[in-house]
C-alpha positions as CSV (number, residue, x, y, z in Angstrom):
1,M,-1.9,-19.3,-4.0
2,G,-4.6,-19.6,-1.5
3,S,-6.9,-20.9,-4.2
4,K,-4.5,-23.4,-5.0
5,N,-3.6,-24.4,-1.7
6,L,-0.2,-23.5,-1.9
7,K,1.7,-22.3,0.7
8,A,5.1,-21.6,-0.4
9,F,8.0,-22.6,-2.8
10,A,11.2,-24.6,-1.7
11,V,14.3,-23.8,-3.8
12,Y,17.1,-26.3,-3.8
13,S,20.5,-25.9,-5.7
14,E,22.5,-29.1,-6.5
15,G,25.3,-27.2,-6.9
16,S,27.2,-24.0,-5.3
17,L,25.8,-20.5,-5.4
18,P,26.6,-18.5,-8.4
19,E,29.5,-16.1,-7.7
20,L,29.7,-12.2,-8.3
21,A,30.6,-11.2,-11.7
22,D,32.6,-8.6,-10.5
23,K,33.2,-8.6,-6.7
24,E,35.2,-5.5,-6.5
25,A,32.5,-3.5,-8.4
26,F,29.7,-4.9,-6.4
27,E,31.3,-3.8,-3.3
28,A,31.9,-0.5,-4.2
29,A,28.1,-0.2,-5.5
30,V,27.2,-1.7,-2.1
31,R,28.7,1.1,-0.2
32,D,27.4,3.8,-2.4
33,A,23.7,2.2,-1.8
34,L,24.6,2.2,2.1
35,D,25.4,5.7,1.8
36,E,22.7,6.9,0.0
37,L,20.5,5.2,2.4
38,L,21.7,6.0,5.6
39,N,22.2,9.5,4.7
40,E,18.5,10.2,3.4
41,P,16.8,12.6,6.3
42,F,14.0,10.4,6.7
43,V,15.7,7.2,7.0
44,K,18.4,8.5,9.3
45,D,16.0,10.6,11.6
46,E,12.9,8.8,11.6
47,M,12.7,5.1,10.2
48,I,16.0,4.1,12.1
49,P,15.5,5.1,15.9
50,Y,11.8,5.1,15.6
51,G,10.8,2.6,12.5
52,T,7.5,3.1,10.6
53,P,5.8,4.3,13.9
54,S,7.3,7.4,12.8
55,F,5.1,7.5,9.7
56,F,2.0,8.1,11.8
57,D,2.9,11.7,12.8
58,A,4.4,12.8,9.7
59,M,1.6,11.4,7.4
60,N,-1.4,12.5,9.9
61,S,0.0,16.2,9.7
62,L,-0.6,16.1,6.0
63,G,-4.0,14.8,6.1
64,L,-3.1,11.1,4.9
65,V,-4.3,9.1,7.7
66,P,-7.7,8.3,6.9
67,A,-10.1,8.2,10.2
68,Y,-13.6,6.8,11.0
69,N,-13.7,4.8,7.6
70,W,-12.1,7.7,5.2
71,Q,-14.8,10.0,6.8
72,R,-12.2,12.2,8.1
73,T,-8.6,13.0,7.1
74,T,-7.0,13.7,10.1
75,T,-7.2,13.7,14.0
76,D,-5.1,14.2,16.8
77,F,-4.6,10.5,17.9
78,D,-1.0,11.2,17.2
79,S,-0.9,12.3,20.6
80,T,-1.4,8.4,21.8
81,L,-0.8,6.6,18.7
82,G,2.4,8.5,17.6
83,Y,5.7,7.1,17.9
84,K,6.9,9.0,21.0
85,N,4.1,7.8,23.1
86,Y,4.4,4.0,21.3
87,H,8.3,4.0,22.4
88,E,7.5,5.4,26.0
89,K,4.3,3.2,26.8
90,L,5.2,-0.3,24.9
91,E,8.3,-2.5,25.6
92,V,9.9,-2.1,22.3
93,S,12.8,-3.6,20.4
94,V,14.2,-3.3,17.1
95,D,12.9,-6.1,14.7
96,R,15.0,-6.3,11.8
97,C,15.4,-8.3,8.4
98,Y,18.6,-10.4,8.2
99,N,21.7,-7.9,7.9
100,C,19.3,-4.8,7.4
101,P,20.8,-1.5,7.9
102,I,17.6,0.1,8.7
103,G,15.6,-2.0,11.2
104,C,12.2,-0.7,10.6
105,G,10.2,-3.2,12.2
106,R,9.3,-3.1,16.1
107,Y,8.6,-6.2,18.3
108,T,6.6,-4.7,21.2
109,R,5.0,-6.0,24.6
110,I,2.2,-4.7,26.4
111,P,3.5,-3.9,30.1
112,E,0.3,-3.3,31.7
113,G,-3.5,-3.3,31.7
114,K,-6.0,-5.6,30.6
115,Y,-3.8,-6.6,27.6
116,A,-0.5,-6.9,29.6
117,G,1.6,-9.6,28.5
118,L,0.6,-9.8,24.6
119,E,3.8,-9.5,22.9
120,G,4.8,-10.1,19.1
121,G,5.8,-8.1,15.9
122,G,4.4,-4.5,15.4
123,P,2.1,-2.8,15.8
124,E,3.8,-0.9,12.3
125,Y,2.2,2.3,10.7
126,E,-0.4,0.3,8.8
127,T,-1.7,-1.6,11.9
128,L,-1.7,1.6,14.1
129,A,-3.5,3.4,11.4
130,A,-5.9,0.3,10.7
131,F,-6.9,-0.6,14.2
132,G,-6.6,3.1,15.5
133,Q,-7.6,6.0,13.5
134,K,-9.7,4.4,11.1
135,L,-11.9,2.6,13.9
136,G,-11.7,5.9,16.1
137,L,-10.0,4.1,18.6
138,R,-7.2,6.0,20.5
139,D,-6.0,3.4,23.0
140,L,-2.6,2.3,22.1
141,Y,-2.7,-0.7,24.1
142,A,-5.8,-2.0,22.4
143,V,-4.9,-1.2,18.9
144,T,-1.7,-3.3,20.0
145,A,-3.4,-6.2,21.1
146,A,-5.8,-5.9,18.0
147,G,-2.6,-6.2,16.0
148,H,-1.0,-9.0,18.0
149,I,-4.1,-11.0,17.8
150,A,-4.5,-10.6,14.4
151,N,-1.1,-12.0,13.8
152,K,-1.7,-14.9,15.8
153,Y,-4.2,-15.8,13.4
154,G,-2.5,-15.1,10.0
155,L,-4.8,-12.2,9.1
156,D,-3.8,-9.0,7.4
157,T,-4.0,-6.2,9.6
158,I,-4.4,-3.6,6.8
159,G,-7.5,-5.6,5.6
160,T,-9.1,-6.5,9.0
161,G,-9.0,-2.9,10.1
162,Q,-10.3,-1.9,7.1
163,I,-13.4,-4.5,6.9
164,I,-14.0,-3.6,10.8
165,A,-14.1,0.3,9.7
166,T,-16.6,-0.5,7.0
167,A,-18.7,-2.6,9.5
168,M,-18.8,0.5,12.0
169,E,-20.0,2.9,9.5
170,W,-22.5,0.2,8.2
171,Y,-23.5,0.1,12.2
172,E,-23.3,4.1,12.3
173,K,-25.7,4.5,9.3
174,G,-28.2,2.0,10.7
175,L,-27.5,-0.8,8.0
176,I,-26.8,-3.4,10.6
177,D,-27.4,-3.6,14.0
178,Q,-26.3,-5.6,17.5
179,E,-28.8,-8.5,16.2
180,F,-26.7,-8.5,13.1
181,T,-23.5,-8.3,14.8
182,D,-24.0,-11.3,17.2
183,G,-24.2,-8.6,20.1
184,L,-21.1,-6.6,19.6
185,D,-21.7,-2.8,19.8
186,L,-19.9,-1.6,16.9
187,T,-19.8,2.1,17.9
188,W,-16.6,4.0,17.0
189,G,-13.7,3.6,19.3
190,N,-15.3,0.6,21.2
191,A,-12.0,-1.6,22.1
192,E,-13.6,-4.5,23.7
193,A,-15.8,-5.0,20.2
194,I,-12.9,-4.4,18.4
195,I,-10.7,-7.0,19.6
196,T,-13.5,-9.6,20.3
197,L,-14.3,-9.2,16.6
198,V,-10.6,-9.7,15.1
199,E,-10.7,-12.7,17.5
200,R,-13.7,-14.2,16.1
201,I,-12.7,-13.2,12.3
202,G,-9.8,-15.2,13.1
203,K,-11.5,-18.2,14.3
204,R,-14.6,-17.8,11.7
205,E,-16.7,-17.5,15.0
206,G,-20.6,-16.7,14.6
207,K,-22.3,-15.8,11.5
208,F,-21.2,-12.0,11.5
209,A,-17.3,-12.4,12.0
210,T,-17.7,-15.3,9.2
211,L,-19.3,-12.8,6.8
212,L,-16.6,-10.2,7.4
213,G,-13.9,-12.7,6.9
214,E,-14.9,-12.9,3.1
215,G,-14.0,-9.3,2.7
216,S,-15.8,-6.0,3.2
217,L,-17.2,-6.2,-0.6
218,R,-18.6,-9.7,-0.5
219,A,-20.0,-8.5,3.0
220,A,-21.8,-5.7,1.6
221,E,-23.7,-8.0,-0.8
222,T,-25.2,-9.7,2.0
223,V,-26.1,-6.5,4.0
224,G,-27.7,-5.0,1.1
225,G,-29.2,-1.6,0.7
226,D,-26.4,1.3,0.4
227,A,-23.5,-1.1,2.3
228,V,-21.5,-1.0,-1.0
229,K,-21.2,2.7,-0.5
230,Y,-19.4,2.6,2.4
231,V,-16.7,-0.1,1.3
232,M,-13.4,1.4,0.7
233,H,-11.8,-0.9,-1.9
234,V,-10.6,-1.0,-5.5
235,K,-11.0,-4.0,-7.6
236,G,-12.1,-5.7,-4.3
237,M,-9.0,-5.2,-2.4
238,E,-9.6,-3.2,0.8
239,M,-7.6,0.0,0.8
240,A,-4.7,0.7,3.1
241,A,-4.4,4.1,5.5
242,D,-2.8,6.2,2.9
243,G,-4.8,9.3,2.1
244,V,-6.0,10.1,-1.6
245,R,-7.5,13.3,-1.5
246,A,-4.5,14.9,0.0
247,S,-2.5,13.3,-2.5
248,K,-3.5,13.0,-6.0
249,S,-0.7,11.0,-7.1
250,E,-1.4,8.4,-4.1
251,A,-5.3,8.4,-5.6
252,L,-3.5,7.5,-8.9
253,S,-1.6,4.6,-7.5
254,H,-4.5,2.9,-5.8
255,M,-6.7,3.4,-9.3
256,V,-4.5,1.5,-11.5
257,S,-2.5,-0.9,-9.6
258,P,-3.4,-4.4,-11.0
259,R,-3.6,-6.1,-8.0
260,G,-6.4,-3.6,-6.6
261,A,-5.6,-0.7,-3.7
262,D,-2.3,-0.6,-3.8
263,H,-0.5,2.3,-1.8
264,L,3.2,1.3,-2.4
265,R,3.3,1.3,-6.4
266,P,4.2,3.8,-6.1
267,Y,4.0,5.7,-2.9
268,G,3.3,9.1,-4.6
269,P,3.2,11.3,-1.4
270,T,7.0,11.0,-1.2
271,I,6.9,13.3,-4.4
272,D,3.7,15.6,-3.9
273,C,3.6,15.6,-0.2
274,F,6.8,15.6,1.0
275,A,8.3,17.7,-1.6
276,Y,11.0,15.2,-2.7
277,Q,12.5,15.5,-6.2
278,N,14.4,13.1,-8.5
279,D,16.4,13.5,-11.9
280,E,15.3,10.0,-13.0
281,F,11.7,10.9,-12.8
282,G,12.2,14.4,-14.4
283,V,10.8,15.8,-11.1
284,L,13.2,18.6,-10.5
285,E,10.4,21.0,-8.9
286,T,8.0,21.3,-6.1
287,K,4.4,19.2,-7.0
288,D,1.4,20.2,-6.4
289,P,-0.4,17.6,-4.2
290,F,-4.1,18.7,-4.8
291,K,-3.6,18.8,-8.4
292,E,-4.8,16.1,-10.9
293,E,-2.8,17.1,-13.8
294,D,1.0,16.9,-14.1
295,K,1.3,13.3,-12.9
296,A,3.2,11.9,-16.0
297,W,5.8,11.4,-13.0
298,V,4.1,8.6,-11.1
299,K,5.0,6.4,-14.2
300,P,8.5,6.1,-13.6
301,F,8.2,5.8,-10.1
302,E,6.0,3.0,-10.6
303,E,8.5,1.4,-12.5
304,L,11.2,2.1,-9.9
305,S,8.8,0.6,-7.3
306,M,8.5,-2.6,-9.6
307,A,12.2,-2.6,-10.3
308,T,12.7,-3.0,-6.7
309,N,10.4,-5.9,-6.5
310,L,12.1,-7.4,-9.6
311,L,15.2,-7.1,-8.0
312,G,14.1,-8.9,-4.6
313,T,15.3,-5.8,-2.6
314,C,13.4,-3.9,0.2
315,L,10.8,-1.2,-1.1
316,F,11.8,1.1,1.8
317,A,14.8,2.1,0.0
318,S,12.9,3.3,-2.9
319,I,9.8,4.6,-1.1
320,T,11.9,7.4,0.3
321,L,14.0,7.7,-3.2
322,A,17.1,7.0,-0.8
323,I,18.7,4.7,-3.2
324,R,18.5,5.7,-6.9
325,G,17.8,3.8,-9.8
326,R,21.0,4.1,-11.3
327,T,22.8,2.5,-8.1
328,W,20.5,-0.5,-8.3
329,A,21.6,-0.8,-12.1
330,R,25.1,-0.8,-10.8
331,L,24.5,-3.3,-8.2
332,L,22.9,-5.8,-10.7
333,S,25.5,-5.1,-13.7
334,A,28.2,-5.9,-11.0
335,A,26.4,-8.9,-9.8
336,T,25.3,-10.6,-13.5
337,G,28.1,-9.2,-15.7
338,L,25.5,-7.6,-17.7
339,K,25.4,-4.3,-18.5
340,Y,22.4,-2.1,-17.0
341,E,21.5,1.5,-16.8
342,Y,18.7,2.7,-14.6
343,Q,16.4,2.9,-17.8
344,D,17.0,-0.5,-18.6
345,L,15.6,-1.7,-15.1
346,F,12.4,0.8,-15.7
347,K,11.9,-0.8,-19.1
348,A,12.1,-4.0,-17.5
349,A,9.3,-3.2,-14.7
350,E,7.2,-1.4,-17.6
351,R,7.1,-4.8,-19.4
352,V,5.8,-6.4,-16.4
353,L,3.7,-3.9,-15.6
354,N,1.9,-4.0,-19.1
355,I,1.6,-7.9,-18.8
356,E,-0.1,-7.7,-15.7
357,R,-2.4,-5.1,-17.0
358,L,-3.0,-7.7,-20.0
359,F,-3.8,-10.4,-17.4
360,N,-6.5,-8.3,-15.9
361,M,-7.9,-7.3,-19.3
362,R,-8.2,-10.9,-19.8
363,E,-10.0,-11.8,-16.9
364,G,-12.6,-9.1,-17.7
365,F,-11.2,-5.7,-15.7
366,S,-11.1,-2.8,-17.8
367,R,-11.3,0.8,-16.9
368,K,-14.6,0.7,-14.8
369,D,-12.6,-0.9,-12.4
370,D,-10.1,1.7,-12.1
371,Y,-12.1,3.8,-9.9
372,L,-11.8,4.8,-6.3
373,P,-15.2,4.6,-4.2
374,E,-17.6,7.3,-4.7
375,R,-16.9,8.9,-1.5
376,F,-13.7,10.6,-2.9
377,S,-15.4,12.2,-5.8
378,T,-18.5,13.2,-4.0
379,E,-17.6,14.1,-0.4
380,P,-14.9,16.8,-0.2
381,A,-12.3,16.2,2.7
382,P,-13.7,17.7,5.9
383,D,-10.6,18.6,7.3
384,G,-6.7,18.5,7.4
385,P,-4.5,20.3,4.7
386,G,-6.7,18.6,2.0
387,K,-9.9,20.4,3.5
388,G,-12.3,20.6,0.1
389,Q,-10.8,18.3,-1.9
390,V,-12.3,15.7,-4.2
391,V,-10.7,13.4,-6.5
392,Q,-11.2,14.0,-10.4
393,Q,-10.6,10.3,-11.3
394,D,-11.3,10.6,-14.9
395,V,-8.6,13.3,-15.2
396,L,-6.0,11.3,-13.5
397,L,-6.9,8.1,-15.6
398,D,-6.7,9.9,-19.3
399,E,-3.6,11.3,-18.4
400,I,-1.9,8.0,-17.0
401,Y,-3.0,5.8,-19.6
402,A,-2.0,8.3,-22.6
403,V,1.6,8.5,-20.6
404,K,1.7,4.7,-20.4
405,G,0.8,4.3,-24.1
406,W,-2.5,2.8,-23.4
407,S,-6.1,3.5,-25.4
408,S,-8.6,5.6,-23.4
409,D,-10.0,2.2,-21.9
410,G,-6.9,1.6,-20.5
411,I,-5.5,-1.0,-22.9
412,P,-2.1,-1.2,-24.1
413,T,-1.8,-0.4,-27.6
414,V,-0.1,-2.4,-30.2
415,E,2.6,-0.3,-30.5
416,K,3.0,-0.1,-27.0
417,L,3.7,-3.7,-27.0
418,A,5.9,-3.6,-30.4
419,E,8.1,-1.1,-28.3
420,L,8.5,-3.5,-25.4
421,G,9.1,-6.7,-27.2
422,L,5.7,-7.9,-26.3
423,E,4.4,-8.7,-29.5
424,E,3.2,-12.3,-28.4
425,Y,0.7,-10.5,-26.7
426,I,-0.8,-8.3,-29.6
427,P,-3.2,-11.0,-30.8
428,L,-4.8,-10.8,-27.4
429,V,-5.4,-7.2,-27.4
430,L,-6.7,-7.4,-31.2
431,T,-9.2,-10.3,-30.3
432,H,-9.9,-8.0,-27.0
433,T,-10.8,-5.0,-28.9
434,G,-12.3,-6.6,-32.1
435,E,-9.7,-5.1,-34.4
436,K,-8.3,-7.1,-37.3
437,T,-4.8,-8.4,-37.5
438,A,-2.6,-6.7,-40.0
């Protein structure tokens, strides 16, 4: 959309909105969905009272919050960036989407110190990690200020924090110096330099900040040398703050996501780190987070996440597996008058995922683009629950491709497309693979 200078879609209706096909059934399904959601332990005990900042402590204890540009997997930063200190030190109010029963967002104001008076949405979990632990910055007020400034300029806090983390490692490794950074001392945890750089990136102010504004992969090409080695990305998209060495399912989510490093399609640690089970995925026992094999369940979890997107509902209801696929199917059936089972939702999601894969294939992406940075396969985690772990990426890809019905190159097979009713795309696959039409 950005490349087309397209800011938004506006949709207008000339008539009345469509009515529910079965209002009574819909309201019953809503009650059941709310019951599932509000009685899920993490939602009830963590997300509702503390919002997404509650993730920081839980994930850090499992080695899932990257530190110092992914060189480490855990720290003691939750003592200052965790949800308890967050709610004690900041002026906090709940920031919720319309009519949301959870209210996972937070609106904050910095009450004192150098950044007193700055206020706005967040920082949410990802911002705490991106501007905090990834950068070696434990000052809650400085992290919050960086988040508010990024929001003011319309910057993605995940990407901005990761770009700065990469630059800090370049600085640490001697690939850039203060002359290159326009005078900024990018040592880990330098709050003043971090906040200044966020501001400069937002304004496109100075050669260095403008370069980082192009993204870390493009910036690495200009820096040269080994710079690309420290770029934490998949398909050019910066990685969020969700560890991959201590959760091999999360590694897989990042790898095969069509839009690049994606920590939410699905959020695998729910099952292999937090030990959730789900009969719709065939997960009836605890899964090993450090094991590359036995990841077939990632496919239906990915489909549930996509189905949530297709329904236009909040992904957090599916991340915690609170609202089940069968409940979403009941809601859709009652709303439309069409009969859906959860398997139908998963199948619709699978069609979309395959079309996305074909789009990327047409644009030149292939198996070679489904890999994490070299660090995760060659540098064992130095600390945390996943200490000593690396990611055997080919093992993960071979299994998920087979489960998805794709070739060893990651291309949807003719048989899979026929199964999904996507026969119109078969000529594209045959042309791409050099096969002849039957």
